[in-house]
N, C-alpha and C positions, 0 to 999 in steps of 0.2 A: 770556286766553292770548296769549302773544307768540311769533312765529316770527322767528328771526334769519336774515337773508339777507345773504350776502357778495356785494357788487356789484363785479364784476371788469371789467377792460378797459383798453385804451390810454388815455393821458391826454386825447386829443382826440376820443374816440368818443361822448361824450355822457352820462356817468354822472350828473353832477350835474343836468343838464337833465332827465333821466328822473325823478330823485327829486322835483325841483321840480314837474314836471307831475303826478306821482302825488299829491303833497301837495294840489295844487289840484283834480285830478279826483275825489278821494275826500272833499273838504271837510276834510282834515286840517290844512291851512294856515290860520292866521287871516287875516282881511281886512287887519289891520295888516302882517303880514309880506308879503303880496302887494303892498300899496300901497307899502311900502318898497322892494320889488324894482323895482316900476314906476318909482318916482322915481329910484332909483339908475341904472336903464337910461337914463333921460332924460339925467341928469347926465353920463353917459359917451358920450351921443350914439349910443346903440345901440337897436335894436328891443327890446321886452320879452324878457328872458331868464329862463325859469323857474329856471335854476340859481342865480340871485341869492337865491332864497328859502332855499337851502340854505347857500351859501358865507357864512360869518359875518364874515369879515375883508376890509377894503377892498383890501388888496394881492392877495388871491385873486381878487376880482372884477375888478380892473384887469388882472391877468395871465391871467385865465380859467384858473386851475389850482388844483386842491384839494391842499393841502399836507399834510394829515394825515388820519388815520382819522376819519371823521365819522359820527355815527349820526343817523338821522331816522326817526320813527315814523309809519307810514301806517295808518289805521284802515280796515278793509274787512270788510263783513258783521259776523261775530262775533269777528273776530281783529284783533290789532294786528301789523303787520310792522315789525320793526326792521331797516332797511336800513343795513348797514355799508359805507359808501362809502370804499373804500380807494384810495390814490394809484396811478396807473398808471405814472408815470415811474420809471425804473429806479433812480435814486439814492435813492428812498424805498421800495425793495422790502421793507425790514424792516417798515415799517408795513403793507404789503400782507399780509405773512405773518401778523402778529399779528392783523390784521383777519379774515383768512380762517379762522384757527383758531377763531374764535367763532361762525362761521356754521353753520347747519343745512343750508342750501341755497345753491347758487351761481347767481347771475344774471350772465351774461357779456354785455357789449355789444360788438358788432362793427360798425363802420361799413360801410355798403354802397357808399360812394364808392370809385371805382377807385383814387384816390390814397391811400386809407387801407386798408380791408380787413383781411385777416388779417395779423397781425404775429407776429414771433417772440415778442414779449412777451405777446401774446394766448395763445399756446400754453403759455408758462411759467406764467402765472397758472392755466391749467387743470391743469397738472402739479402745482403746489403745492397746489391745492384738493383734488385726488384724493388726494395724498400725506397731507394733513391729515384725511382721512377723510370728506370731503363726497361724497355719493353721488348726490344729486339735482341736476340742472342744467337751467337754461332759457337758451338762447342767443337773445338779442334782436338781431336784425339791424336796426340803426338807420339813420336818415337816408334812409328809403325815399322820402320826399317829395322829396329832392334828386335822385333818379335816375329820376323819373317813375313810381315804384311798380313797377319792372320785376321781374316774377316770375323771369325767367331769371337775373338777377343774384343774387337771393335764393337760388336753387337752387345757384348756383356756390359761394357761401359755405357753404352747408349741406353740400355734397359735399366741399368743401375741408377741413372740420373734422371731419366725422363719423368718418372712419377713425382719425384721431389720437385723438379723444376716447374711442373704444372701445379703442384700443391701450393707453392709459394706465390703463384699469381701470373706466371708467364703463360701466354697462350700457345698451344701446340703449333699453330700456323706461323708463329714468330720465332720458332726454334729450329735450328739446323745443326746436324752433326756431320763432321767431315773427318775422315781419316788423313793424317798428314805425316810428313817427316820435315820438321822445321830445319833440320841440319842439312838435308839434301834438297830442300826447296820443293818437295812433292806435294801437289794439290794446294799450293799457296796461290800462285799465279798461273801455272800450267798443270795440266792434268797428269797424273802419274801413270805410266805404263805398267807399273807393278801392282796396281790396285784397280784393275779393270772391273772388279766386282762392284766398285762404287760407281753408281750412275749419276751422282749429283754434280753440283757445281764447285768450282774452287772457292777458297776462303774469300779472296778478294772480289770475285764476282757476286758472292752472296752479300758481302758488305756494301758493295756498289749499289745493289737493288733495294736495300733497306731505306725507308724514308727516315730522316732525322727529325728529332723532336725539337720543339722550341722555335720553329720558324713561322708559326701562325701568328700574324699581327692582330688577330681579332681579340674581342673582349675588352673589358674596361681598362682605362689607362692606369699603369702602375710605374712610377719612377722612384727608384731608391735614392733618397737624398744623401749627398755626400758632404754638403755644407754650402756656406755663402762664399761668393767671390770676395776676395780681400778688398776692403774698401768700398764695396758696392752692396748696400743693404737690400736691394731689391733684385739681386741676381742670385739664383740658386743653381748649383750644378748637381748632376746625378746621372744614373744610368736607367735607361728606359727598358723595362723588362717584360712589359705587356701593353698591347694596344698602340695607339698613336696619339700625337699631340700636335696642334696646329696654332699658328698665330691668331689671336683673337678669341680663343676658347676660354671659358670659365673653368677653373680647376680648384681643388681643395687640397690643403696640406693637412695630413692626419699624422698624429692623433689630435692636434689643437683644433681642427675644424675650420681654420681660417680659409675664406673664399677669396681668390685672387683672379686676375685676368692676365693671360699671356700676351705681353706686348712685343716680345722679340725672342727668337730661338737661334742659338749658335750650335752648330754641329761640327766637331773637329776644326774649330777655329774659324769656320765660315758661316755667315748668316744664312738661314734657311727658313722656308715658309712652314715646314713641318719636320717631325722627326718620328722614327719608327723603332720597332723592337731591336735591341741589341746596341743601340747608339748611345754614346756618352754625350749629354747635352748640358747647355747653359741656358737657363730661362730668365728673362727679365720680366717682372711682374709690375702691376700698377700700383703696388703698395710696398712699403718697407717691411722687411721681415726681421724679427728679432728673436732672441733666445737660442738655446741649444737645439740644433736640428738633427742631431745624431738619432738614427733610428726612425726618422720620419719618412713618409712617402708622399708623393704627389699623385692624386688620383682624379678620376672624372667626378665632377661635383655630385652627381646623383648616384654614383656607384663606388662610394668609399667603403672600405671594410670597417665594421664597427670595432673600435678599439676594445680589447678584452684583457682581463687579468686572470682568467681561468681557460686553460687549454687542455684538450685531450691529445695525447701523443703516443707514438710508437718510438721506443728508444732502443738502439743497439748499444749494449752495455759493454765498456771496456774494463771498468773497475767499479767496485762497490762505491755508491755515492752517498750513503746515509740518508738522513731525513731532510736536510735543508741544503741541497746543492744550489748552484746558480747556472744560468744559461747565457750564452752569447747569441743575441738575435739581431740580425741586421746591423752588426757592428757594435751593439750596445750590450754591456754586462748587466744582467738583471737577477736579483736574488729570488729564490723560490721560498715562499712562506711555508708551503707544504707540498708534498708529493704523495699521492696515493696510488699504489700499484693494483691494478685490477685483473691483470693476466700476465702470466710468465710464458715465454715461448722458447722451445728448444730450436735453435737455428740450424741444427744438423738434421732435423726431421720435419720442421715446419709445424710440428704439433704443439699443443699446450703442455707445459711442464708442470706437473701436479706437485712438485716438491715444495712449491711455495716460497722460494727464496731467490734472491738475486744471484745469478751466476755470470761471471765475466764471459764475454763473447756469445752471450745469449741475448734475447730481447725481452722487453716488457711493454705492456700497455699501461699507461698511467695518466691520471688526472692531476694537473699541476696548478697550484695557486701562485701567481706571480706577485712581486712587490709593487709592480706598476703596470699600467695598461699599455698594450702594444698593438699596432695595426696589423695583426696576423690574419692569415687566411689558410685554409687547408692546402696541403702540399699539391694535391690534385688540381687545385684551382690556379695557384700561382706559386711555382716551385721556390722562388727566392723569398717568398713571405711565408713559407710553410716549413722551413727547416731551422734547426738550431744546433749549437754545440753545447754539450753538458759538461760542467766542471764540478769538481769536488775539492774543496780546500785549495783552489787555484790550479789544480791538475786536471788534465783532460780525462773525462770519465765516459764519454760516449757521444753519440750523435742521434738527433731525434727529428722526426717529422710530425707535423700537426695533422690530426685526422679530423674528419667531419664529425 
C-alpha cells in the first residue's frame, strides 16, 4: 500500500533535506546513493547534505534548489510513502499545484529561523492544498537545531499558523505540529532527545495514522473516457475514478446520453467480471460507438451528471486572464464565453479582498459560461470531474475547482 504525501513549503526551508534524511533513517536509500551524495558534497566543498540523495541533476545540487516535482518513496512499517516534493519558488507554482493535486496528505515545512519563518508563500501553499481537497496536515517546524531547540519559538510559529489553517477549512483534529531537524533526522522517524518538551509523535508516525482519501469505491460509477480501441468501434478505454462496474450492467456515455450494456471488461490486459476505483479498463459494449469521445465519461445509467455550460468555480489565479479565457477540462480545451467574478480572496489571510481586482497568487469565486456543455460535478463529489486548468491566450493562468 502506498500513501501519497504532498511536501510543501518555501524554497529554502529544507524539503529536500527532509526527504533525504527520511530515506536514510528508514533504510530506503541504497548505500550507493548515499555514497554518491557524500562524494558530491565533498566535491562542492560542503558538509554532507542529505538533500543530494534526492536531487538528481548537478545544476540543482550546485544551486541548492529543486526545479521540478520530484517523487521519492520511503518504506516505513508495512507502508510505502510516496513524497511528492514540489518546488517552493513562485515562478514554478504550476508544478506545485500539479504536485499537490495528487497528494492524500500535506506535509508543510516551516523554518524556525527568525530570518525565514512563516512566509506569504507558506500560506498560499496551504490555501491551494485545502482548495484541492487535502484534509490532513502535518506542519514540521524545521531547523530547530539552529535555534537551540527553543520551545518558545516553536510555539510562536504554531500560534502564527493555527488560526489561518482553520480559517481556510482544515479541522483542528486533522492538524499536527512537530518540531524537527531535517538535517539531523530528529523527530522524523526517531524521537529527539533534545526536544523532550515535545510529547507528540514523530512525523512518519503521524503520517502513518492518517487515512488517505480516494479509496472509497462507493457512489455512482464514473469512468474518464480516453478513447476507442483502434479498429474496435465498441471497445472504450478509460480510468475508473468512482464506483464499480460489472459485466452485464447498463451504463450511459455522457454528455451524449447514449445507453449501452457492458459485455466484457478487461483490466490490465486480463478479462475480469468487474472493475473498481483506480483501475484502467477497456469495456466492450453491445453497440458501436462513434464520434469524438474526448471529455466524455461513462456513468451509472440513473446517476449521470447533467451536462452543463454554466459553472461556479473557485480559481487560484497565477496571472490576469481577461474577460474570455479558456479552460482544460478532462483533457478537452473549452472556450469561456464569459466569466463573472463574484468574490476576491486574499490567499495569505483567507479573507475577502475588498480591492475588487484580480491579483496574481490570490483567488476568486467566479461564474463561468462555457462554449459547450460538459459532464462536470462539484469537486467535493468527484474530484476528477470538478477541477480544471485556466488558460489565457494559450498560457497557464490558474487552476480551478467547481463548487456546488
